[in-house]
N, C-alpha and C positions, 0 to 999 in steps of 0.2 A: 410537523414542517419539513425542517433539517434535515434530516435524516433523508424525505425522500430527495431534495433538494439534491442534496453529494453525490446521493446513487446516480441520481446525471448526469454531474459533472464529474464521476469517473468513468462512465461509459459512454459521457461527446470525444474525452480525451483518450480513451482505448481506441475510438471508432476512428480517430482526427491518425494517433499513431500509424493506426495502419492501414489506411489512408497513402500517407505519405513515406510510410516502410519500405522498404527495397526487399524486406525480408520479412518472415512472419514472424510477427510481435508476441507467439503464445511460449516461446521459452523463456525470454525476458520477464513477461509477465512473471511466469510463473514463479521464477526464481527469487522476484519481486517481495512476492506473495510468503516466501518464505524465511524470506530475511523478514519481513514484516509481524509476522508470526515467530518467529525469534523472538523480538526484541517485546512483543506483545505479551509471550505468557514464562518467560525473564526475567528475575528479579535487575533492577540497575541501582548498583550499587552508589551509580554519579547523578540520578536522576537527569538521564538529558532525554527520554525519549516521554512525555508528556500521558500515555497509556496503560503504563505498569504501574502496580504497587512498588512504590520503592522498595532497599531490599533493611533498610534500620529504621 
C-alpha cells in the first residue's frame, strides 16, 4: 500500500514541476535519477543515505 501511495506522490510532484517550469524537466529528472542510482548502488562509509548497504 505504501509503495503505491509513494508512486502516486512522485508522479504528482513531476506533474506539478512540469506545469510550473518554463523548461522541459526531463533532463533534470534524468540527472537526479542518475545521482540517486549512484547513491543507492555504491557503499556509503558515512551511512548518510538510508537505502544503501553500509561499507563497514
